[in-house]
Backbone as CSV, one residue per row, in Angstrom:
resi,resn,N_x,N_y,N_z,CA_x,CA_y,CA_z,C_x,C_y,C_z
1,MET,210.055,-30.530,79.183,210.599,-30.300,78.130,209.538,-29.605,77.171
2,ARG,209.935,-28.522,76.679,208.741,-27.707,75.821,208.951,-28.445,74.514
3,ALA,207.618,-28.514,73.926,207.538,-28.966,72.490,207.933,-27.769,71.519
4,SER,208.434,-28.100,70.418,208.656,-27.284,69.284,207.361,-26.869,68.714
5,PRO,207.311,-25.796,68.330,205.806,-25.346,67.666,205.834,-25.910,66.262
6,LEU,206.942,-26.416,65.652,206.832,-26.646,64.371,207.235,-28.365,64.536
7,PRO,206.421,-29.118,63.747,206.558,-30.642,63.720,207.720,-31.246,63.174
8,PHE,208.993,-30.144,62.627,209.800,-30.682,62.003,211.009,-29.814,62.376
9,PRO,212.225,-30.255,62.427,213.291,-29.268,62.897,213.817,-28.381,62.107
10,PHE,212.858,-27.213,61.649,213.064,-26.120,60.993,212.844,-24.768,61.848
11,SER,213.751,-23.806,61.965,213.435,-22.521,62.322,212.517,-21.912,61.742
12,SER,211.762,-20.911,62.156,210.580,-20.311,61.323,211.380,-19.366,60.211
13,ARG,212.616,-18.903,60.449,213.430,-18.340,59.353,213.575,-19.233,58.179
14,LYS,214.142,-20.411,58.513,214.466,-21.298,57.574,213.288,-21.787,56.755
15,MET,212.181,-21.749,57.511,210.930,-22.252,56.861,210.292,-21.250,56.018
16,LEU,210.350,-19.873,56.415,210.122,-18.876,55.538,210.993,-18.997,54.222
17,SER,212.370,-19.259,54.318,213.057,-19.262,53.077,212.883,-20.367,52.275
18,LEU,212.469,-21.674,52.747,212.062,-22.725,52.178,210.823,-22.370,51.385
19,ILE,209.912,-21.750,51.997,208.377,-21.197,51.266,208.748,-20.270,50.211
20,LEU,209.561,-19.411,50.366,209.880,-18.466,49.250,210.564,-18.986,48.284
21,LEU,211.525,-20.222,48.413,212.051,-20.781,47.376,211.198,-21.618,46.631
22,LEU,210.377,-22.140,47.252,209.356,-22.909,46.680,208.438,-21.955,45.783
23,LEU,208.026,-20.785,46.136,207.402,-19.871,45.362,208.301,-19.554,44.036
24,VAL,209.342,-19.203,44.347,210.343,-18.987,43.023,210.336,-20.089,42.183
25,LEU,210.410,-21.293,42.601,210.332,-22.487,41.815,209.019,-22.681,41.013
26,ALA,208.022,-22.346,41.867,206.690,-22.510,41.117,206.528,-21.445,40.091
27,VAL,207.223,-20.166,40.253,207.112,-19.104,39.226,207.845,-19.599,38.132
28,PHE,209.235,-20.261,38.299,210.097,-20.701,37.441,209.466,-21.712,36.417
29,LEU,208.602,-22.723,37.120,208.043,-23.738,36.380,206.836,-23.153,35.390
30,VAL,206.191,-22.233,36.001,205.062,-21.525,35.150,205.770,-21.004,34.042
31,LEU,206.667,-20.019,34.182,207.206,-19.085,33.340,207.872,-20.020,32.208
32,ASN,208.504,-21.112,32.594,209.412,-21.948,31.727,208.613,-22.579,30.623
33,PHE,207.317,-22.919,31.047,206.555,-23.583,30.018,205.479,-22.623,29.258
34,SER,205.712,-21.230,29.353,204.741,-20.385,28.809,205.291,-19.538,27.478
35,GLY,206.297,-20.087,27.117,207.139,-19.456,25.882,208.351,-19.784,25.494
36,PRO,209.029,-18.885,24.463,210.271,-19.244,24.305,211.436,-18.949,25.041
37,VAL,211.316,-17.933,26.021,212.272,-17.531,26.912,212.704,-18.694,27.893
38,ALA,214.077,-18.582,27.766,214.757,-19.469,28.753,214.882,-19.166,30.141
39,TYR,214.564,-19.927,31.322,214.539,-19.600,32.380,215.336,-20.479,33.173
40,ALA,216.075,-20.016,34.220,216.986,-20.920,35.140,216.608,-20.749,36.513
41,PRO,216.730,-21.667,37.376,216.464,-21.460,38.836,217.495,-20.528,39.407
42,VAL,217.306,-19.672,40.300,218.277,-18.693,40.753,218.322,-18.806,42.275
43,PRO,219.516,-19.198,42.893,219.481,-19.369,44.350,219.651,-18.028,45.078
44,LEU,218.866,-17.961,46.105,218.759,-16.528,46.869,219.201,-16.862,48.189
45,GLU,220.317,-15.962,48.429,221.050,-16.158,49.770,220.723,-14.860,50.358
46,GLY,221.044,-14.953,51.921,221.091,-13.942,52.857,219.570,-13.224,52.926
47,ASP,219.494,-11.915,53.227,218.342,-11.294,53.501,217.831,-10.558,52.354
48,GLN,217.551,-11.209,51.160,217.473,-10.639,49.965,215.972,-10.740,49.518
49,ILE,215.165,-11.096,50.639,213.586,-11.115,50.335,213.125,-10.567,51.441
50,LEU,211.875,-9.673,51.140,211.384,-9.118,52.214,209.647,-9.384,52.013
51,MET,209.028,-9.604,53.006,207.655,-10.055,52.943,206.859,-8.706,52.829
52,LEU,205.980,-8.443,52.002,204.922,-7.328,51.891,203.529,-7.834,52.084
53,ALA,203.093,-7.821,53.033,201.822,-8.328,53.475,201.040,-7.161,53.939
54,ASP,199.635,-7.220,53.421,198.534,-6.399,53.782,199.012,-4.810,53.717
55,ARG,198.924,-4.002,54.730,199.215,-2.610,54.510,200.787,-2.450,54.523
56,GLY,201.665,-3.455,54.869,203.222,-3.343,54.553,203.692,-3.119,53.122
57,TYR,202.743,-3.423,52.285,203.106,-3.314,50.855,203.324,-1.890,50.220
58,PHE,202.357,-1.093,50.644,202.438,0.374,50.234,203.716,1.044,50.696
59,PRO,204.190,1.099,51.829,205.510,1.988,52.308,206.815,1.231,51.798
60,GLU,206.771,0.102,51.634,208.152,-0.536,50.919,208.074,-0.385,49.491
61,ALA,206.994,-0.694,48.883,206.906,-0.420,47.523,207.226,0.934,46.992
62,SER,206.655,1.913,47.680,206.721,3.249,47.477,208.025,3.689,47.661
63,ALA,208.780,3.060,48.638,210.304,3.534,49.120,211.116,3.027,47.915
64,LEU,210.635,1.741,47.527,211.535,1.157,46.257,211.481,1.599,45.008
65,LEU,210.197,2.156,44.673,210.086,3.046,43.485,210.684,4.283,43.357
66,GLU,210.640,4.881,44.688,211.518,6.274,44.859,212.885,6.037,44.645
67,ALA,213.575,4.809,45.144,214.821,4.728,45.095,215.510,4.406,43.810
68,ALA,214.544,3.935,42.835,214.823,3.436,41.513,215.899,4.493,40.863
69,ASN,216.854,4.001,40.095,217.920,4.561,39.461,217.839,4.653,37.859
70,SER,217.252,3.401,37.159,217.398,3.219,35.821,216.077,2.980,35.259
71,SER,215.263,2.011,35.881,214.116,1.587,35.069,213.031,1.180,36.074
72,ILE,211.824,1.363,35.758,210.626,0.540,36.530,209.722,-0.035,35.450
73,HIS,209.597,-1.240,35.432,208.733,-1.941,34.633,207.544,-2.567,35.612
74,VAL,206.408,-2.420,35.065,205.170,-2.630,35.964,204.340,-3.672,34.909
75,VAL,203.803,-4.787,35.489,202.661,-5.589,34.831,201.755,-5.767,35.985
76,MET,200.591,-5.205,35.726,199.540,-4.984,36.899,198.198,-5.280,36.135
77,TYR,197.533,-6.165,36.943,196.346,-6.591,36.319,195.158,-5.593,36.577
78,SER,195.246,-4.983,37.844,194.230,-3.887,38.147,195.167,-2.648,38.672
79,LEU,195.080,-1.574,37.891,195.855,-0.414,38.427,194.786,0.727,38.255
80,ASN,194.647,1.325,39.396,193.567,2.315,39.509,194.274,3.697,40.097
81,TYR,193.483,4.688,39.679,193.585,6.147,39.900,192.364,6.713,40.461
82,TYR,192.490,7.467,41.452,191.073,7.780,42.028,190.954,9.543,42.129
83,ALA,190.650,10.183,41.184,190.593,11.484,40.880,189.987,12.170,42.147
84,ASP,188.936,11.493,42.880,188.212,12.088,44.046,189.163,12.086,45.170
85,TYR,190.090,11.227,45.303,190.895,10.937,46.400,192.470,11.064,46.113
86,PRO,192.685,12.397,46.087,194.242,12.611,45.416,195.290,11.997,46.323
87,ASP,195.051,11.763,47.708,196.027,11.158,48.492,195.887,9.674,48.832
88,SER,195.192,9.065,47.882,195.083,7.627,48.078,196.413,6.913,47.817
89,ASN,196.605,5.939,48.592,197.812,5.036,48.177,198.000,4.586,46.738
90,ALA,197.031,4.247,45.942,197.166,3.962,44.523,197.473,5.027,43.731
91,ASN,197.065,6.383,43.968,197.545,7.460,43.324,198.738,7.882,43.803
92,LEU,199.286,7.706,44.992,200.735,8.055,45.313,201.644,7.041,44.571
93,LEU,201.179,5.921,44.417,202.190,4.898,43.569,202.138,5.264,42.212
94,VAL,201.271,5.869,41.591,201.097,6.437,39.969,202.002,7.495,40.061
95,GLU,202.054,8.297,41.200,202.791,9.693,41.152,204.242,9.370,41.173
96,LYS,204.749,8.257,42.024,206.066,7.655,42.044,206.519,7.450,40.606
97,LEU,205.604,6.753,39.842,206.079,6.298,38.338,206.105,7.559,37.568
98,GLU,205.307,8.664,37.954,205.462,10.030,37.010,206.598,10.525,37.395
99,ALA,207.153,10.623,38.515,208.258,11.273,39.061,209.313,10.722,38.302
100,ALA,209.434,9.333,38.377,210.579,8.513,37.944,210.625,8.821,36.329
101,SER,209.502,8.786,35.662,209.577,9.014,34.344,210.085,10.436,33.709
102,LYS,209.594,11.370,34.809,210.091,12.692,34.531,211.522,12.917,34.919
103,SER,212.231,12.045,35.574,213.596,12.280,36.040,214.517,11.409,34.954
104,GLY,213.743,10.774,34.046,214.473,10.110,32.802,214.570,8.591,32.952
105,LEU,213.903,8.081,33.880,214.005,6.594,34.018,213.257,5.963,32.950
106,ASP,213.274,4.714,32.602,212.532,4.091,31.574,211.518,3.336,32.467
107,VAL,210.241,4.134,32.325,209.139,3.724,33.045,208.198,3.158,32.029
108,ARG,207.727,1.831,32.002,206.688,1.112,31.381,205.821,0.414,32.203
109,VAL,204.425,0.614,31.645,203.514,-0.019,32.421,202.651,-0.758,31.563
110,LEU,202.188,-2.161,31.785,201.394,-3.067,31.023,200.199,-3.270,31.978
111,VAL,199.017,-3.194,31.619,198.035,-3.494,32.434,197.009,-4.162,31.530
112,ASP,196.071,-4.937,32.494,194.906,-5.780,31.684,193.735,-4.970,31.332
113,GLU,193.315,-5.092,29.950,192.303,-4.187,29.670,191.036,-4.599,30.357
114,GLU,190.836,-5.505,30.765,189.638,-6.091,31.526,189.421,-5.299,32.799
115,ALA,190.561,-5.223,33.507,190.666,-4.831,34.868,191.011,-3.332,35.124
116,THR,191.504,-2.703,34.074,191.974,-1.324,34.139,191.216,-0.628,33.041
117,ASP,190.769,0.662,33.552,189.954,1.434,32.678,190.850,2.231,31.673
118,ARG,190.263,2.403,30.565,190.784,3.051,29.538,191.359,4.356,29.912
119,PRO,190.675,5.241,30.549,191.249,6.705,30.828,192.415,6.536,31.700
120,LEU,192.672,5.634,32.623,193.945,5.411,33.227,195.260,5.399,32.301
121,VAL,194.975,4.390,31.489,196.126,4.410,30.528,196.561,5.860,29.719
122,THR,195.355,6.475,29.369,195.398,7.751,28.732,196.315,8.948,29.857
123,LEU,195.583,8.593,30.991,196.419,9.565,32.058,197.843,9.335,32.224
124,LEU,198.129,7.980,32.280,199.641,7.556,32.347,200.501,8.142,31.294
125,LYS,199.711,8.160,30.032,200.697,8.661,28.786,200.701,9.970,28.976
126,GLU,199.673,10.811,29.386,199.679,12.198,29.612,200.808,12.676,30.504
127,ARG,201.120,11.839,31.688,202.014,12.122,32.430,203.355,11.570,32.132
128,GLY,203.621,11.235,30.716,205.077,10.792,30.349,205.318,9.369,30.634
129,ILE,204.470,8.421,30.967,204.724,7.073,31.218,204.240,6.351,30.094
130,ASN,205.280,5.549,29.448,205.160,4.512,28.551,204.139,3.279,28.963
131,ALA,202.686,3.380,28.718,201.819,2.623,29.252,200.710,2.180,28.025
132,LYS,200.532,0.813,28.241,199.644,0.145,27.379,198.842,-1.064,27.913
133,PHE,197.914,-1.580,27.110,197.050,-2.662,27.482,197.822,-3.986,27.007
134,ASP,197.387,-5.175,27.586,197.951,-6.348,27.264,197.280,-6.816,25.983
135,SER,197.704,-7.932,25.591,197.160,-8.527,24.130,195.884,-8.958,24.601
136,LYS,194.870,-8.760,23.682,193.508,-9.193,23.783,193.367,-10.824,23.913
137,GLU,194.262,-11.428,23.313,194.226,-12.884,23.438,194.613,-13.499,24.691
138,THR,195.174,-12.753,25.783,195.590,-13.300,27.099,195.180,-12.392,28.030
139,ARG,194.724,-12.920,29.275,194.520,-12.044,30.226,195.727,-12.002,31.055
140,THR,196.027,-10.727,31.415,197.504,-10.521,32.342,196.871,-10.350,33.784
141,HIS,196.979,-11.243,34.476,196.689,-11.415,35.884,197.982,-11.141,36.709
142,ALA,199.125,-11.028,36.360,200.374,-10.761,37.105,200.112,-9.341,37.874
143,LYS,200.865,-9.503,39.013,201.310,-8.141,39.592,202.525,-8.239,39.793
144,LEU,203.302,-7.608,38.965,204.991,-7.695,38.915,205.564,-6.238,38.702
145,ILE,206.521,-5.909,39.495,207.261,-4.782,39.144,208.712,-5.119,39.157
146,ILE,209.518,-4.711,38.353,210.822,-4.924,38.341,211.521,-3.453,38.369
147,ILE,212.431,-3.351,39.261,213.150,-2.052,39.427,214.588,-2.170,39.077
148,ASP,215.057,-1.517,38.344,216.655,-1.410,38.016,217.216,-2.515,37.618
149,SER,216.449,-3.513,37.228,216.770,-4.688,36.619,217.420,-5.645,37.839
150,LYS,217.078,-5.318,39.096,217.580,-6.295,40.314,216.655,-6.514,41.420
151,ILE,215.642,-5.609,41.402,214.604,-5.892,42.450,213.182,-6.228,41.873
152,ILE,212.686,-7.207,42.287,211.271,-7.822,41.896,210.206,-7.621,42.988
153,ILE,209.090,-7.048,42.666,208.043,-7.159,43.654,207.011,-7.998,42.925
154,ILE,206.554,-8.963,43.649,205.624,-9.928,42.935,204.632,-10.584,44.034
155,GLY,203.403,-10.664,43.515,202.527,-11.389,44.760,200.968,-11.029,44.261
156,SER,200.310,-10.937,45.283,198.741,-10.854,44.907,198.272,-9.446,44.824
157,THR,199.239,-8.407,44.882,198.606,-6.976,45.368,198.370,-6.312,43.990
158,ASN,197.330,-5.959,43.786,196.831,-4.935,42.606,197.231,-3.459,43.259
159,TRP,197.186,-2.674,42.445,197.315,-1.010,42.768,195.964,-0.550,42.890
160,SER,195.033,-0.898,43.646,193.707,-0.627,43.824,193.506,-0.110,45.490
161,TYR,192.408,0.629,45.701,192.024,0.810,47.125,191.946,-0.384,47.809
162,SER,191.062,-1.355,47.424,190.866,-2.545,48.156,192.044,-3.358,48.395
163,ALA,192.915,-3.436,47.611,194.343,-4.298,47.647,195.284,-3.703,48.690
164,LEU,195.264,-2.338,48.519,196.174,-1.674,49.284,195.908,-1.101,50.600
165,ASP,194.518,-1.086,50.761,193.906,-0.601,52.060,192.895,-1.362,52.815
166,GLN,192.438,-2.519,52.268,191.556,-3.386,52.793,191.875,-4.913,52.911
167,ASN,192.299,-5.489,51.997,192.244,-6.764,51.621,193.607,-7.307,52.455
168,HIS,193.453,-8.669,52.478,194.833,-9.450,53.038,195.306,-9.810,51.542
169,GLU,196.698,-9.301,51.484,197.362,-9.565,50.304,198.674,-10.128,50.670
170,ALA,199.384,-10.826,49.875,200.733,-11.384,50.230,201.705,-11.254,49.001
171,SER,202.769,-10.458,49.162,203.620,-10.236,48.121,205.164,-10.208,48.842
172,VAL,206.074,-10.483,47.799,207.350,-10.371,48.406,208.143,-9.238,47.330
173,ALA,209.182,-8.545,48.046,210.237,-7.796,47.286,211.455,-8.818,47.423
174,ILE,212.210,-9.021,46.215,213.136,-9.817,45.958,214.344,-9.056,45.329
175,ASN,215.511,-9.076,46.105,216.738,-8.478,45.569,217.676,-9.390,45.076
176,SER,217.569,-9.712,43.701,218.170,-10.751,42.970,218.230,-10.293,41.516
177,PRO,219.536,-9.594,41.114,219.806,-9.408,39.689,219.687,-10.561,38.864
178,PRO,220.046,-11.896,39.158,219.928,-13.016,38.166,218.462,-13.081,37.964
179,LEU,217.607,-13.200,38.907,216.030,-13.477,38.845,215.381,-12.430,38.020
180,ALA,215.836,-11.062,38.405,215.403,-9.975,37.740,215.646,-10.005,36.292
181,GLU,216.913,-10.443,35.863,217.001,-10.652,34.476,216.064,-11.453,33.854
182,GLN,215.682,-12.496,34.286,214.660,-13.361,33.973,213.352,-12.753,33.780
183,PHE,212.797,-12.116,34.892,211.607,-11.218,34.755,211.708,-10.218,33.749
184,GLU,212.714,-9.603,33.478,212.867,-8.512,32.398,212.694,-9.329,31.206
185,ALA,213.255,-10.411,30.984,212.965,-11.197,29.628,211.344,-11.608,29.593
186,TYR,210.942,-11.750,30.570,209.437,-12.155,30.785,208.470,-10.857,30.377
187,PHE,209.085,-9.723,30.862,208.389,-8.505,30.637,208.675,-8.208,29.235
188,GLU,209.853,-8.137,28.574,209.988,-7.758,27.187,209.042,-8.736,26.318
189,LYS,209.050,-10.016,26.594,208.214,-10.954,25.685,206.759,-10.521,25.763
190,ILE,205.976,-10.134,26.856,204.812,-10.001,26.928,204.407,-8.492,26.431
191,TRP,205.399,-7.512,26.653,205.340,-6.094,26.266,205.348,-6.114,24.628
192,LEU,206.114,-6.988,24.115,206.226,-7.055,22.611,205.077,-7.718,22.116
193,GLU,204.464,-8.574,22.587,203.139,-9.368,22.277,201.961,-8.417,22.348
194,SER,202.119,-7.408,23.268,200.723,-6.539,23.283,200.481,-5.487,22.556
């Protein structure tokens, strides 16, 4: 008789769902105690979660940004643009934001002043993107994208060469309008504080 690779009676798909549910719960707990915005747990069903690990982040995030119809809201600890490397993945993501903004979408980017260069925020503004630094009182370490108030990309991945092309990074894309609504409230809260 072959032993199960897991010491408990869960399939790997159910285990992944359980882990992702725990991640959402952890985010809920952190956000629920960080300010006046009310948060509630959101049940996730079906194949509404996509793992974006390592080099898998860029193609999926790029496609989701390109498919946006109404809004893209970004909170990013470190966002980079490499003038000497125009085809870098970080630059291509910035160009997706520019294209979305030029097509009339609500594109807003909030970055951490400690980790993102001032000239980048100027560049984003010159390209028609509403961008600004976070509040000086709080470090913004989040790596969050909300697309069309229904898709959330969240995890460890910054928009930098090292994160997109070298590091081990773990993120997820979640298709959940109720959860996206909560993250939109979180985004608006920190946007207004900045």
